[in-house]
PDBQT receptor file of N, H, CA, C and O in Angstrom, charges set to zero:
ATOM      1  N   MET A   1      62.707 109.139 125.735  1.00  0.00    +0.000 N 
ATOM      2  CA  MET A   1      64.065 108.670 125.754  1.00  0.00    +0.000 C 
ATOM      3  C   MET A   1      64.916 109.579 124.867  1.00  0.00    +0.000 C 
ATOM      4  O   MET A   1      64.515 109.923 123.755  1.00  0.00    +0.000 OA
ATOM      5  N   ALA A   2      66.079 109.959 125.358  1.00  0.00    +0.000 N 
ATOM      6  H   ALA A   2      66.406 109.679 126.261  1.00  0.00    +0.000 HD
ATOM      7  CA  ALA A   2      66.974 110.855 124.620  1.00  0.00    +0.000 C 
ATOM      8  C   ALA A   2      67.784 110.069 123.594  1.00  0.00    +0.000 C 
ATOM      9  O   ALA A   2      68.095 108.893 123.780  1.00  0.00    +0.000 OA
ATOM     10  N   THR A   3      68.113 110.760 122.507  1.00  0.00    +0.000 N 
ATOM     11  H   THR A   3      67.860 111.715 122.356  1.00  0.00    +0.000 HD
ATOM     12  CA  THR A   3      68.921 110.096 121.475  1.00  0.00    +0.000 C 
ATOM     13  C   THR A   3      70.382 110.090 121.879  1.00  0.00    +0.000 C 
ATOM     14  O   THR A   3      70.848 110.987 122.581  1.00  0.00    +0.000 OA
ATOM     15  N   LYS A   4      71.070 109.114 121.447  1.00  0.00    +0.000 N 
ATOM     16  H   LYS A   4      70.691 108.386 120.877  1.00  0.00    +0.000 HD
ATOM     17  CA  LYS A   4      72.483 108.961 121.792  1.00  0.00    +0.000 C 
ATOM     18  C   LYS A   4      73.340 109.675 120.738  1.00  0.00    +0.000 C 
ATOM     19  O   LYS A   4      73.132 109.500 119.538  1.00  0.00    +0.000 OA
ATOM     20  N   ARG A   5      74.305 110.481 121.200  1.00  0.00    +0.000 N 
ATOM     21  H   ARG A   5      74.474 110.623 122.175  1.00  0.00    +0.000 HD
ATOM     22  CA  ARG A   5      75.190 111.197 120.277  1.00  0.00    +0.000 C 
ATOM     23  C   ARG A   5      76.457 110.396 120.076  1.00  0.00    +0.000 C 
ATOM     24  O   ARG A   5      76.990 109.791 121.006  1.00  0.00    +0.000 OA
ATOM     25  N   ALA A   6      76.923 110.407 118.850  1.00  0.00    +0.000 N 
ATOM     26  H   ALA A   6      76.490 110.899 118.094  1.00  0.00    +0.000 HD
ATOM     27  CA  ALA A   6      78.194 109.743 118.544  1.00  0.00    +0.000 C 
ATOM     28  C   ALA A   6      79.324 110.704 118.893  1.00  0.00    +0.000 C 
ATOM     29  O   ALA A   6      79.388 111.795 118.328  1.00  0.00    +0.000 OA
ATOM     30  N   THR A   7      80.211 110.332 119.802  1.00  0.00    +0.000 N 
ATOM     31  H   THR A   7      80.159 109.445 120.261  1.00  0.00    +0.000 HD
ATOM     32  CA  THR A   7      81.303 111.207 120.212  1.00  0.00    +0.000 C 
ATOM     33  C   THR A   7      82.635 110.807 119.597  1.00  0.00    +0.000 C 
ATOM     34  O   THR A   7      83.626 111.515 119.771  1.00  0.00    +0.000 OA
ATOM     35  N   THR A   8      82.680 109.695 118.888  1.00  0.00    +0.000 N 
ATOM     36  H   THR A   8      81.874 109.119 118.746  1.00  0.00    +0.000 HD
ATOM     37  CA  THR A   8      83.937 109.270 118.274  1.00  0.00    +0.000 C 
ATOM     38  C   THR A   8      84.055 109.860 116.876  1.00  0.00    +0.000 C 
ATOM     39  O   THR A   8      83.066 109.991 116.155  1.00  0.00    +0.000 OA
ATOM     40  N   LYS A   9      85.266 110.208 116.512  1.00  0.00    +0.000 N 
ATOM     41  H   LYS A   9      86.070 110.101 117.098  1.00  0.00    +0.000 HD
ATOM     42  CA  LYS A   9      85.528 110.758 115.185  1.00  0.00    +0.000 C 
ATOM     43  C   LYS A   9      85.736 109.611 114.200  1.00  0.00    +0.000 C 
ATOM     44  O   LYS A   9      86.212 108.540 114.577  1.00  0.00    +0.000 OA
ATOM     45  N   PRO A  10      85.383 109.836 112.957  1.00  0.00    +0.000 N 
ATOM     46  CA  PRO A  10      85.629 108.783 111.966  1.00  0.00    +0.000 C 
ATOM     47  C   PRO A  10      87.132 108.567 111.790  1.00  0.00    +0.000 C 
ATOM     48  O   PRO A  10      87.924 109.500 111.921  1.00  0.00    +0.000 OA
ATOM     49  N   ALA A  11      87.506 107.337 111.493  1.00  0.00    +0.000 N 
ATOM     50  H   ALA A  11      86.863 106.579 111.386  1.00  0.00    +0.000 HD
ATOM     51  CA  ALA A  11      88.922 106.999 111.339  1.00  0.00    +0.000 C 
ATOM     52  C   ALA A  11      89.483 107.652 110.086  1.00  0.00    +0.000 C 
ATOM     53  O   ALA A  11      88.839 107.657 109.037  1.00  0.00    +0.000 OA
ATOM     54  N   LYS A  12      90.692 108.204 110.200  1.00  0.00    +0.000 N 
ATOM     55  H   LYS A  12      91.215 108.200 111.052  1.00  0.00    +0.000 HD
ATOM     56  CA  LYS A  12      91.366 108.815 109.062  1.00  0.00    +0.000 C 
ATOM     57  C   LYS A  12      92.102 107.748 108.278  1.00  0.00    +0.000 C 
ATOM     58  O   LYS A  12      92.511 106.723 108.824  1.00  0.00    +0.000 OA
ATOM     59  N   ALA A  13      92.263 108.005 106.998  1.00  0.00    +0.000 N 
ATOM     60  H   ALA A  13      91.931 108.838 106.555  1.00  0.00    +0.000 HD
ATOM     61  CA  ALA A  13      93.011 107.080 106.145  1.00  0.00    +0.000 C 
ATOM     62  C   ALA A  13      94.482 107.124 106.548  1.00  0.00    +0.000 C 
ATOM     63  O   ALA A  13      95.006 108.207 106.808  1.00  0.00    +0.000 OA
ATOM     64  N   PRO A  14      95.162 105.984 106.607  1.00  0.00    +0.000 N 
ATOM     65  CA  PRO A  14      96.580 105.983 106.984  1.00  0.00    +0.000 C 
ATOM     66  C   PRO A  14      97.430 106.687 105.924  1.00  0.00    +0.000 C 
ATOM     67  O   PRO A  14      97.165 106.584 104.727  1.00  0.00    +0.000 OA
ATOM     68  N   VAL A  15      98.439 107.394 106.382  1.00  0.00    +0.000 N 
ATOM     69  H   VAL A  15      98.655 107.478 107.355  1.00  0.00    +0.000 HD
ATOM     70  CA  VAL A  15      99.345 108.106 105.490  1.00  0.00    +0.000 C 
ATOM     71  C   VAL A  15     100.325 107.095 104.900  1.00  0.00    +0.000 C 
ATOM     72  O   VAL A  15     100.955 106.346 105.646  1.00  0.00    +0.000 OA
ATOM     73  N   PRO A  16     100.466 107.059 103.569  1.00  0.00    +0.000 N 
ATOM     74  CA  PRO A  16     101.399 106.087 102.985  1.00  0.00    +0.000 C 
ATOM     75  C   PRO A  16     102.841 106.434 103.375  1.00  0.00    +0.000 C 
ATOM     76  O   PRO A  16     103.215 107.605 103.432  1.00  0.00    +0.000 OA
ATOM     77  N   ALA A  17     103.631 105.411 103.637  1.00  0.00    +0.000 N 
ATOM     78  H   ALA A  17     103.327 104.459 103.590  1.00  0.00    +0.000 HD
ATOM     79  CA  ALA A  17     105.022 105.615 104.044  1.00  0.00    +0.000 C 
ATOM     80  C   ALA A  17     105.851 106.084 102.852  1.00  0.00    +0.000 C 
ATOM     81  O   ALA A  17     105.741 105.541 101.753  1.00  0.00    +0.000 OA
ATOM     82  N   GLN A  18     106.680 107.096 103.083  1.00  0.00    +0.000 N 
ATOM     83  H   GLN A  18     106.770 107.537 103.975  1.00  0.00    +0.000 HD
ATOM     84  CA  GLN A  18     107.566 107.605 102.041  1.00  0.00    +0.000 C 
ATOM     85  C   GLN A  18     108.793 106.712 101.951  1.00  0.00    +0.000 C 
ATOM     86  O   GLN A  18     109.322 106.296 102.982  1.00  0.00    +0.000 OA
ATOM     87  N   PRO A  19     109.263 106.404 100.734  1.00  0.00    +0.000 N 
ATOM     88  CA  PRO A  19     110.477 105.597 100.619  1.00  0.00    +0.000 C 
ATOM     89  C   PRO A  19     111.684 106.377 101.145  1.00  0.00    +0.000 C 
ATOM     90  O   PRO A  19     111.733 107.604 101.055  1.00  0.00    +0.000 OA
ATOM     91  N   ALA A  20     112.640 105.653 101.686  1.00  0.00    +0.000 N 
ATOM     92  H   ALA A  20     112.600 104.657 101.758  1.00  0.00    +0.000 HD
ATOM     93  CA  ALA A  20     113.833 106.285 102.250  1.00  0.00    +0.000 C 
ATOM     94  C   ALA A  20     114.682 106.901 101.138  1.00  0.00    +0.000 C 
ATOM     95  O   ALA A  20     114.783 106.356 100.038  1.00  0.00    +0.000 OA
ATOM     96  N   LYS A  21     115.287 108.046 101.449  1.00  0.00    +0.000 N 
ATOM     97  H   LYS A  21     115.204 108.489 102.342  1.00  0.00    +0.000 HD
ATOM     98  CA  LYS A  21     116.151 108.717 100.475  1.00  0.00    +0.000 C 
ATOM     99  C   LYS A  21     117.507 108.026 100.406  1.00  0.00    +0.000 C 
ATOM    100  O   LYS A  21     117.975 107.453 101.390  1.00  0.00    +0.000 OA
ATOM    101  N   CYS A  22     118.119 108.085  99.258  1.00  0.00    +0.000 N 
ATOM    102  H   CYS A  22     117.739 108.550  98.459  1.00  0.00    +0.000 HD
ATOM    103  CA  CYS A  22     119.439 107.505  99.035  1.00  0.00    +0.000 C 
ATOM    104  C   CYS A  22     120.473 108.348  99.788  1.00  0.00    +0.000 C 
ATOM    105  O   CYS A  22     120.415 109.577  99.745  1.00  0.00    +0.000 OA
ATOM    106  N   GLU A  23     121.415 107.700 100.473  1.00  0.00    +0.000 N 
ATOM    107  H   GLU A  23     121.462 106.702 100.507  1.00  0.00    +0.000 HD
ATOM    108  CA  GLU A  23     122.435 108.408 101.258  1.00  0.00    +0.000 C 
ATOM    109  C   GLU A  23     123.418 109.210 100.395  1.00  0.00    +0.000 C 
ATOM    110  O   GLU A  23     123.602 110.398 100.663  1.00  0.00    +0.000 OA
ATOM    111  N   PRO A  24     124.065 108.619  99.363  1.00  0.00    +0.000 N 
ATOM    112  CA  PRO A  24     125.087 109.363  98.629  1.00  0.00    +0.000 C 
ATOM    113  C   PRO A  24     124.565 110.609  97.908  1.00  0.00    +0.000 C 
ATOM    114  O   PRO A  24     125.249 111.632  97.872  1.00  0.00    +0.000 OA
ATOM    115  N   CYS A  25     123.358 110.532  97.334  1.00  0.00    +0.000 N 
ATOM    116  H   CYS A  25     122.803 109.701  97.363  1.00  0.00    +0.000 HD
ATOM    117  CA  CYS A  25     122.863 111.663  96.540  1.00  0.00    +0.000 C 
ATOM    118  C   CYS A  25     121.832 112.501  97.285  1.00  0.00    +0.000 C 
ATOM    119  O   CYS A  25     121.460 113.572  96.807  1.00  0.00    +0.000 OA
ATOM    120  N   GLY A  26     121.364 112.045  98.434  1.00  0.00    +0.000 N 
ATOM    121  H   GLY A  26     121.666 111.174  98.822  1.00  0.00    +0.000 HD
ATOM    122  CA  GLY A  26     120.379 112.799  99.193  1.00  0.00    +0.000 C 
ATOM    123  C   GLY A  26     118.998 112.797  98.565  1.00  0.00    +0.000 C 
ATOM    124  O   GLY A  26     118.177 113.656  98.886  1.00  0.00    +0.000 OA
ATOM    125  N   GLY A  27     118.722 111.847  97.676  1.00  0.00    +0.000 N 
ATOM    126  H   GLY A  27     119.388 111.149  97.415  1.00  0.00    +0.000 HD
ATOM    127  CA  GLY A  27     117.410 111.743  97.052  1.00  0.00    +0.000 C 
ATOM    128  C   GLY A  27     117.279 112.469  95.732  1.00  0.00    +0.000 C 
ATOM    129  O   GLY A  27     116.199 112.461  95.141  1.00  0.00    +0.000 OA
ATOM    130  N   THR A  28     118.350 113.105  95.240  1.00  0.00    +0.000 N 
ATOM    131  H   THR A  28     119.227 113.112  95.720  1.00  0.00    +0.000 HD
ATOM    132  CA  THR A  28     118.260 113.831  93.975  1.00  0.00    +0.000 C 
ATOM    133  C   THR A  28     118.541 112.951  92.772  1.00  0.00    +0.000 C 
ATOM    134  O   THR A  28     118.047 113.233  91.680  1.00  0.00    +0.000 OA
ATOM    135  N   GLY A  29     119.323 111.890  92.943  1.00  0.00    +0.000 N 
ATOM    136  H   GLY A  29     119.724 111.661  93.830  1.00  0.00    +0.000 HD
ATOM    137  CA  GLY A  29     119.681 111.025  91.829  1.00  0.00    +0.000 C 
ATOM    138  C   GLY A  29     120.963 111.452  91.130  1.00  0.00    +0.000 C 
ATOM    139  O   GLY A  29     121.458 110.741  90.255  1.00  0.00    +0.000 OA
ATOM    140  N   ASN A  30     121.505 112.607  91.506  1.00  0.00    +0.000 N 
ATOM    141  H   ASN A  30     121.103 113.184  92.217  1.00  0.00    +0.000 HD
ATOM    142  CA  ASN A  30     122.750 113.114  90.923  1.00  0.00    +0.000 C 
ATOM    143  C   ASN A  30     123.808 113.283  91.998  1.00  0.00    +0.000 C 
ATOM    144  O   ASN A  30     123.500 113.644  93.134  1.00  0.00    +0.000 OA
ATOM    145  N   VAL A  31     125.057 113.020  91.634  1.00  0.00    +0.000 N 
ATOM    146  H   VAL A  31     125.306 112.727  90.711  1.00  0.00    +0.000 HD
ATOM    147  CA  VAL A  31     126.182 113.261  92.520  1.00  0.00    +0.000 C 
ATOM    148  C   VAL A  31     127.207 114.102  91.773  1.00  0.00    +0.000 C 
ATOM    149  O   VAL A  31     127.268 114.063  90.544  1.00  0.00    +0.000 OA
ATOM    150  N   ALA A  32     128.011 114.862  92.510  1.00  0.00    +0.000 N 
ATOM    151  H   ALA A  32     127.962 114.894  93.508  1.00  0.00    +0.000 HD
ATOM    152  CA  ALA A  32     129.044 115.689  91.901  1.00  0.00    +0.000 C 
ATOM    153  C   ALA A  32     130.268 114.833  91.599  1.00  0.00    +0.000 C 
ATOM    154  O   ALA A  32     130.745 114.086  92.453  1.00  0.00    +0.000 OA
ATOM    155  N   VAL A  33     130.768 114.954  90.375  1.00  0.00    +0.000 N 
ATOM    156  H   VAL A  33     130.380 115.561  89.682  1.00  0.00    +0.000 HD
ATOM    157  CA  VAL A  33     131.945 114.219  89.940  1.00  0.00    +0.000 C 
ATOM    158  C   VAL A  33     133.016 115.246  89.595  1.00  0.00    +0.000 C 
ATOM    159  O   VAL A  33     132.762 116.165  88.817  1.00  0.00    +0.000 OA
ATOM    160  N   THR A  34     134.210 115.101  90.165  1.00  0.00    +0.000 N 
ATOM    161  H   THR A  34     134.417 114.354  90.797  1.00  0.00    +0.000 HD
ATOM    162  CA  THR A  34     135.307 116.034  89.907  1.00  0.00    +0.000 C 
ATOM    163  C   THR A  34     135.855 115.828  88.501  1.00  0.00    +0.000 C 
ATOM    164  O   THR A  34     136.113 114.700  88.081  1.00  0.00    +0.000 OA
ATOM    165  N   VAL A  35     136.030 116.939  87.775  1.00  0.00    +0.000 N 
ATOM    166  H   VAL A  35     135.821 117.856  88.116  1.00  0.00    +0.000 HD
ATOM    167  CA  VAL A  35     136.585 116.895  86.429  1.00  0.00    +0.000 C 
ATOM    168  C   VAL A  35     138.070 117.208  86.526  1.00  0.00    +0.000 C 
ATOM    169  O   VAL A  35     138.458 118.221  87.108  1.00  0.00    +0.000 OA
ATOM    170  N   ARG A  36     138.914 116.330  85.950  1.00  0.00    +0.000 N 
ATOM    171  H   ARG A  36     138.599 115.507  85.478  1.00  0.00    +0.000 HD
ATOM    172  CA  ARG A  36     140.365 116.514  85.988  1.00  0.00    +0.000 C 
ATOM    173  C   ARG A  36     140.882 116.696  84.564  1.00  0.00    +0.000 C 
ATOM    174  O   ARG A  36     140.436 116.020  83.638  1.00  0.00    +0.000 OA
ATOM    175  N   VAL A  37     141.833 117.622  84.403  1.00  0.00    +0.000 N 
ATOM    176  H   VAL A  37     142.196 118.171  85.155  1.00  0.00    +0.000 HD
ATOM    177  CA  VAL A  37     142.408 117.890  83.088  1.00  0.00    +0.000 C 
ATOM    178  C   VAL A  37     143.916 117.988  83.187  1.00  0.00    +0.000 C 
ATOM    179  O   VAL A  37     144.471 118.170  84.270  1.00  0.00    +0.000 OA
ATOM    180  N   GLY A  38     144.562 117.869  82.063  1.00  0.00    +0.000 N 
ATOM    181  H   GLY A  38     144.111 117.722  81.183  1.00  0.00    +0.000 HD
ATOM    182  CA  GLY A  38     146.002 118.065  81.992  1.00  0.00    +0.000 C 
ATOM    183  C   GLY A  38     146.801 116.815  82.272  1.00  0.00    +0.000 C 
ATOM    184  O   GLY A  38     146.274 115.780  82.681  1.00  0.00    +0.000 OA
ATOM    185  N   ARG A  39     148.120 116.951  82.033  1.00  0.00    +0.000 N 
ATOM    186  H   ARG A  39     148.549 117.791  81.701  1.00  0.00    +0.000 HD
ATOM    187  CA  ARG A  39     149.013 115.821  82.230  1.00  0.00    +0.000 C 
ATOM    188  C   ARG A  39     149.111 115.430  83.693  1.00  0.00    +0.000 C 
ATOM    189  O   ARG A  39     149.232 114.248  84.015  1.00  0.00    +0.000 OA
ATOM    190  N   LYS A  40     149.059 116.415  84.583  1.00  0.00    +0.000 N 
ATOM    191  H   LYS A  40     148.961 117.375  84.322  1.00  0.00    +0.000 HD
ATOM    192  CA  LYS A  40     149.153 116.141  86.024  1.00  0.00    +0.000 C 
ATOM    193  C   LYS A  40     147.779 115.883  86.641  1.00  0.00    +0.000 C 
ATOM    194  O   LYS A  40     147.663 115.688  87.851  1.00  0.00    +0.000 OA
ATOM    195  N   ARG A  41     146.749 115.884  85.810  1.00  0.00    +0.000 N 
ATOM    196  H   ARG A  41     146.843 116.042  84.827  1.00  0.00    +0.000 HD
ATOM    197  CA  ARG A  41     145.381 115.570  86.230  1.00  0.00    +0.000 C 
ATOM    198  C   ARG A  41     144.915 116.469  87.375  1.00  0.00    +0.000 C 
ATOM    199  O   ARG A  41     144.470 115.981  88.413  1.00  0.00    +0.000 OA
ATOM    200  N   ARG A  42     145.019 117.763  87.183  1.00  0.00    +0.000 N 
ATOM    201  H   ARG A  42     145.381 118.160  86.340  1.00  0.00    +0.000 HD
ATOM    202  CA  ARG A  42     144.579 118.702  88.218  1.00  0.00    +0.000 C 
ATOM    203  C   ARG A  42     143.055 118.882  88.139  1.00  0.00    +0.000 C 
ATOM    204  O   ARG A  42     142.491 118.897  87.044  1.00  0.00    +0.000 OA
ATOM    205  N   PRO A  43     142.393 119.019  89.286  1.00  0.00    +0.000 N 
ATOM    206  CA  PRO A  43     140.938 119.216  89.288  1.00  0.00    +0.000 C 
ATOM    207  C   PRO A  43     140.587 120.649  88.872  1.00  0.00    +0.000 C 
ATOM    208  O   PRO A  43     141.190 121.601  89.366  1.00  0.00    +0.000 OA
ATOM    209  N   VAL A  44     139.629 120.805  87.979  1.00  0.00    +0.000 N 
ATOM    210  H   VAL A  44     139.139 120.031  87.577  1.00  0.00    +0.000 HD
ATOM    211  CA  VAL A  44     139.228 122.127  87.513  1.00  0.00    +0.000 C 
ATOM    212  C   VAL A  44     137.770 122.449  87.833  1.00  0.00    +0.000 C 
ATOM    213  O   VAL A  44     137.367 123.607  87.734  1.00  0.00    +0.000 OA
ATOM    214  N   GLY A  45     136.984 121.467  88.209  1.00  0.00    +0.000 N 
ATOM    215  H   GLY A  45     137.312 120.526  88.290  1.00  0.00    +0.000 HD
ATOM    216  CA  GLY A  45     135.577 121.737  88.510  1.00  0.00    +0.000 C 
ATOM    217  C   GLY A  45     134.829 120.458  88.783  1.00  0.00    +0.000 C 
ATOM    218  O   GLY A  45     135.422 119.399  88.991  1.00  0.00    +0.000 OA
ATOM    219  N   GLN A  46     133.512 120.572  88.777  1.00  0.00    +0.000 N 
ATOM    220  H   GLN A  46     133.030 121.432  88.608  1.00  0.00    +0.000 HD
ATOM    221  CA  GLN A  46     132.665 119.413  89.016  1.00  0.00    +0.000 C 
ATOM    222  C   GLN A  46     131.515 119.415  88.013  1.00  0.00    +0.000 C 
ATOM    223  O   GLN A  46     131.085 120.464  87.534  1.00  0.00    +0.000 OA
ATOM    224  N   GLN A  47     131.036 118.227  87.712  1.00  0.00    +0.000 N 
ATOM    225  H   GLN A  47     131.385 117.374  88.101  1.00  0.00    +0.000 HD
ATOM    226  CA  GLN A  47     129.853 118.089  86.881  1.00  0.00    +0.000 C 
ATOM    227  C   GLN A  47     128.935 117.052  87.523  1.00  0.00    +0.000 C 
ATOM    228  O   GLN A  47     129.364 116.259  88.361  1.00  0.00    +0.000 OA
ATOM    229  N   ASP A  48     127.676 117.070  87.122  1.00  0.00    +0.000 N 
ATOM    230  H   ASP A  48     127.326 117.714  86.442  1.00  0.00    +0.000 HD
ATOM    231  CA  ASP A  48     126.711 116.121  87.675  1.00  0.00    +0.000 C 
ATOM    232  C   ASP A  48     126.883 114.759  87.036  1.00  0.00    +0.000 C 
ATOM    233  O   ASP A  48     127.114 114.643  85.832  1.00  0.00    +0.000 OA
ATOM    234  N   GLY A  49     126.766 113.726  87.862  1.00  0.00    +0.000 N 
ATOM    235  H   GLY A  49     126.578 113.820  88.840  1.00  0.00    +0.000 HD
ATOM    236  CA  GLY A  49     126.823 112.360  87.381  1.00  0.00    +0.000 C 
ATOM    237  C   GLY A  49     125.693 111.550  87.986  1.00  0.00    +0.000 C 
ATOM    238  O   GLY A  49     125.137 111.931  89.016  1.00  0.00    +0.000 OA
ATOM    239  N   LEU A  50     125.355 110.455  87.367  1.00  0.00    +0.000 N 
ATOM    240  H   LEU A  50     125.807 110.145  86.530  1.00  0.00    +0.000 HD
ATOM    241  CA  LEU A  50     124.288 109.573  87.844  1.00  0.00    +0.000 C 
ATOM    242  C   LEU A  50     124.742 108.857  89.105  1.00  0.00    +0.000 C 
ATOM    243  O   LEU A  50     125.857 108.339  89.160  1.00  0.00    +0.000 OA
ATOM    244  N   CYS A  51     123.885 108.825  90.115  1.00  0.00    +0.000 N 
ATOM    245  H   CYS A  51     122.979 109.246  90.070  1.00  0.00    +0.000 HD
ATOM    246  CA  CYS A  51     124.195 108.131  91.357  1.00  0.00    +0.000 C 
ATOM    247  C   CYS A  51     124.150 106.636  91.095  1.00  0.00    +0.000 C 
ATOM    248  O   CYS A  51     123.131 106.115  90.641  1.00  0.00    +0.000 OA
ATOM    249  N   LEU A  52     125.245 105.940  91.377  1.00  0.00    +0.000 N 
ATOM    250  H   LEU A  52     126.072 106.363  91.746  1.00  0.00    +0.000 HD
ATOM    251  CA  LEU A  52     125.314 104.506  91.126  1.00  0.00    +0.000 C 
ATOM    252  C   LEU A  52     124.664 103.684  92.231  1.00  0.00    +0.000 C 
ATOM    253  O   LEU A  52     124.392 102.499  92.038  1.00  0.00    +0.000 OA
ATOM    254  N   ALA A  53     124.412 104.294  93.381  1.00  0.00    +0.000 N 
ATOM    255  H   ALA A  53     124.633 105.257  93.537  1.00  0.00    +0.000 HD
ATOM    256  CA  ALA A  53     123.774 103.560  94.473  1.00  0.00    +0.000 C 
ATOM    257  C   ALA A  53     122.280 103.352  94.203  1.00  0.00    +0.000 C 
ATOM    258  O   ALA A  53     121.734 102.294  94.514  1.00  0.00    +0.000 OA
ATOM    259  N   CYS A  54     121.625 104.358  93.626  1.00  0.00    +0.000 N 
ATOM    260  H   CYS A  54     122.069 105.218  93.374  1.00  0.00    +0.000 HD
ATOM    261  CA  CYS A  54     120.182 104.251  93.380  1.00  0.00    +0.000 C 
ATOM    262  C   CYS A  54     119.842 104.298  91.893  1.00  0.00    +0.000 C 
ATOM    263  O   CYS A  54     118.671 104.200  91.527  1.00  0.00    +0.000 OA
ATOM    264  N   LEU A  55     120.831 104.445  91.048  1.00  0.00    +0.000 N 
ATOM    265  H   LEU A  55     121.782 104.526  91.345  1.00  0.00    +0.000 HD
ATOM    266  CA  LEU A  55     120.666 104.532  89.594  1.00  0.00    +0.000 C 
ATOM    267  C   LEU A  55     119.726 105.660  89.177  1.00  0.00    +0.000 C 
ATOM    268  O   LEU A  55     118.948 105.519  88.233  1.00  0.00    +0.000 OA
ATOM    269  N   GLY A  56     119.809 106.781  89.894  1.00  0.00    +0.000 N 
ATOM    270  H   GLY A  56     120.441 106.895  90.660  1.00  0.00    +0.000 HD
ATOM    271  CA  GLY A  56     119.055 107.979  89.531  1.00  0.00    +0.000 C 
ATOM    272  C   GLY A  56     117.645 108.038  90.050  1.00  0.00    +0.000 C 
ATOM    273  O   GLY A  56     116.957 109.026  89.795  1.00  0.00    +0.000 OA
ATOM    274  N   SER A  57     117.173 107.034  90.766  1.00  0.00    +0.000 N 
ATOM    275  H   SER A  57     117.732 106.232  90.973  1.00  0.00    +0.000 HD
ATOM    276  CA  SER A  57     115.790 107.065  91.247  1.00  0.00    +0.000 C 
ATOM    277  C   SER A  57     115.638 107.929  92.499  1.00  0.00    +0.000 C 
ATOM    278  O   SER A  57     114.571 108.494  92.737  1.00  0.00    +0.000 OA
ATOM    279  N   GLY A  58     116.700 108.034  93.297  1.00  0.00    +0.000 N 
ATOM    280  H   GLY A  58     117.568 107.575  93.104  1.00  0.00    +0.000 HD
ATOM    281  CA  GLY A  58     116.664 108.837  94.518  1.00  0.00    +0.000 C 
ATOM    282  C   GLY A  58     116.163 108.104  95.739  1.00  0.00    +0.000 C 
ATOM    283  O   GLY A  58     116.149 108.668  96.833  1.00  0.00    +0.000 OA
ATOM    284  N   THR A  59     115.751 106.860  95.579  1.00  0.00    +0.000 N 
ATOM    285  H   THR A  59     115.762 106.402  94.690  1.00  0.00    +0.000 HD
ATOM    286  CA  THR A  59     115.270 106.095  96.725  1.00  0.00    +0.000 C 
ATOM    287  C   THR A  59     116.306 105.042  97.102  1.00  0.00    +0.000 C 
ATOM    288  O   THR A  59     117.007 104.512  96.240  1.00  0.00    +0.000 OA
ATOM    289  N   ALA A  60     116.397 104.744  98.391  1.00  0.00    +0.000 N 
ATOM    290  H   ALA A  60     115.828 105.174  99.092  1.00  0.00    +0.000 HD
ATOM    291  CA  ALA A  60     117.374 103.779  98.878  1.00  0.00    +0.000 C 
ATOM    292  C   ALA A  60     116.941 102.369  98.479  1.00  0.00    +0.000 C 
ATOM    293  O   ALA A  60     115.755 102.039  98.501  1.00  0.00    +0.000 OA
ATOM    294  N   SER A  61     117.901 101.567  98.123  1.00  0.00    +0.000 N 
ATOM    295  H   SER A  61     118.864 101.835  98.104  1.00  0.00    +0.000 HD
ATOM    296  CA  SER A  61     117.589 100.173  97.793  1.00  0.00    +0.000 C 
ATOM    297  C   SER A  61     117.483  99.353  99.066  1.00  0.00    +0.000 C 
ATOM    298  O   SER A  61     117.991  99.765 100.108  1.00  0.00    +0.000 OA
ATOM    299  N   GLU A  62     116.837  98.206  99.000  1.00  0.00    +0.000 N 
ATOM    300  H   GLU A  62     116.425  97.871  98.153  1.00  0.00    +0.000 HD
ATOM    301  CA  GLU A  62     116.643  97.366 100.165  1.00  0.00    +0.000 C 
ATOM    302  C   GLU A  62     117.914  96.634 100.573  1.00  0.00    +0.000 C 
ATOM    303  O   GLU A  62     118.082  96.288 101.742  1.00  0.00    +0.000 OA
ATOM    304  N   SER A  63     118.798  96.399  99.631  1.00  0.00    +0.000 N 
ATOM    305  H   SER A  63     118.661  96.681  98.681  1.00  0.00    +0.000 HD
ATOM    306  CA  SER A  63     120.009  95.622  99.950  1.00  0.00    +0.000 C 
ATOM    307  C   SER A  63     121.165  96.500 100.364  1.00  0.00    +0.000 C 
ATOM    308  O   SER A  63     122.247  95.995 100.663  1.00  0.00    +0.000 OA
TER     309      SER A  63
């Protein structure tokens, strides 16, 4: 009697789901904030600020 060969591959471990990225910051946790100076409040540049949607974590909240 011939031996039976196993033709099925072993099951692979499932890939863990990645959390969704935050929309406003794109997953970085920082957003650009315009810096204004002078009496007429003219914009002179931008600086990094903490993303208030995700509080710097970079992942989208459930709500």
